[in-house]
C-alpha positions as CSV (number, residue, x, y, z in Angstrom):
1,M,0.2,0.0,0.0
2,P,1.6,2.9,-1.1
3,I,1.5,5.8,1.3
4,D,1.3,10.2,1.1
5,I,3.0,10.9,4.1
6,D,6.0,13.2,4.0
7,I,8.4,11.5,6.6
8,A,10.4,14.6,6.7
9,H,7.9,16.9,8.0
10,V,6.9,14.3,10.9
11,A,10.5,14.6,11.4
12,R,11.0,18.1,11.3
13,L,7.4,18.1,13.7
14,A,9.0,16.0,16.1
15,R,11.9,17.9,16.2
16,L,13.7,15.0,14.9
17,G,17.3,15.8,12.2
18,L,16.9,12.4,9.9
19,S,19.4,12.3,7.4
20,D,18.1,10.9,3.6
21,A,19.0,7.4,4.5
22,E,17.2,7.2,7.7
23,L,14.2,8.8,6.2
24,T,13.9,6.5,3.1
25,H,14.5,3.7,6.1
26,Y,11.3,5.3,8.2
27,Q,9.0,5.9,5.2
28,A,9.3,2.2,4.6
29,Q,8.8,1.1,7.8
30,L,5.5,3.1,8.2
31,G,4.5,1.9,4.7
32,L,4.9,-2.2,6.7
33,I,3.3,-0.7,9.4
34,L,-0.3,0.7,7.3
35,D,-0.3,-2.1,5.8
36,H,-0.2,-4.4,8.4
37,A,-3.2,-1.8,10.0
38,A,-5.5,-2.8,6.8
39,R,-4.7,-5.7,7.0
40,V,-6.3,-5.8,10.4
41,Q,-9.3,-3.8,9.5
42,E,-10.2,-6.5,6.9
43,F,-11.3,-9.1,10.2
44,D,-14.8,-9.8,10.5
45,T,-15.7,-8.6,14.4
46,D,-19.2,-8.8,13.8
47,G,-20.7,-10.3,17.3
48,V,-17.2,-9.3,19.5
49,E,-17.7,-6.8,21.6
50,P,-15.5,-3.6,22.3
51,T,-12.8,-3.6,25.0
52,A,-10.0,-2.4,26.4
53,H,-8.2,-5.0,27.0
54,P,-8.5,-8.8,26.3
55,L,-8.6,-10.3,29.3
56,S,-11.9,-9.6,31.4
57,M,-10.4,-8.6,34.3
58,V,-11.6,-6.5,37.4
59,N,-9.4,-5.0,39.9
60,A,-7.7,-7.4,42.6
61,F,-7.7,-5.1,45.6
62,R,-6.0,-6.5,48.6
63,P,-7.6,-5.3,52.2
64,D,-4.8,-3.1,53.5
65,E,-3.2,-4.9,56.3
66,I,-0.9,-3.5,59.0
67,R,2.1,-5.3,58.7
68,S,5.4,-5.1,61.1
69,S,8.1,-4.1,59.2
70,L,11.8,-3.0,59.7
71,A,12.7,-0.4,62.1
72,R,14.0,3.5,61.0
73,E,17.0,2.6,63.2
74,E,17.9,-0.8,61.4
75,V,17.9,0.4,57.8
76,L,20.1,3.8,58.4
77,D,22.1,1.3,59.7
78,Q,22.5,-0.7,55.9
79,S,22.8,2.6,54.2
80,P,27.1,3.7,54.2
81,E,25.8,6.9,55.8
82,H,23.3,9.0,57.2
83,E,22.5,11.6,60.3
84,D,19.5,13.1,62.0
85,G,17.5,9.9,60.5
86,Y,17.8,10.9,56.7
87,F,20.3,8.8,55.4
88,R,23.2,11.0,53.6
89,V,23.4,10.8,49.7
90,P,26.0,13.2,47.4
91,P,24.9,16.2,46.0
92,H,23.1,15.6,42.7
93,L,22.9,19.6,41.4
94,E,25.7,22.1,41.9
95,T,24.7,25.1,43.5
96,Q,25.5,29.0,42.4
C-alpha cells in the first residue's frame, strides 16, 4: 500500500534530524505498519464486543493490612551514611 505521508515533515514536527537514508528507512517501515493495520481492518469482527483489554479482568484489590516492617534505625544502619534520621547522599545539583 503506497503511502502519501511526508516523513520529512513529520520528522520536523517531532524535532528529529534524520538523514536521507533514515527518511527512506522510516518511510518503508511506516508503509509496512500501515499495510498491517489495513489487514487487521479486514477481520470480521461482527458480534465481537469492543474491549479495552484482551482479558476480562476486574481490579484485584487486597485488604489493607498493617504489617510489621524494619525499624528506622535498622534501615539506616544498612546505609553507607546517615545523619539525623535521614540517608545522606552526595549532592546532585551544583549550587551557585
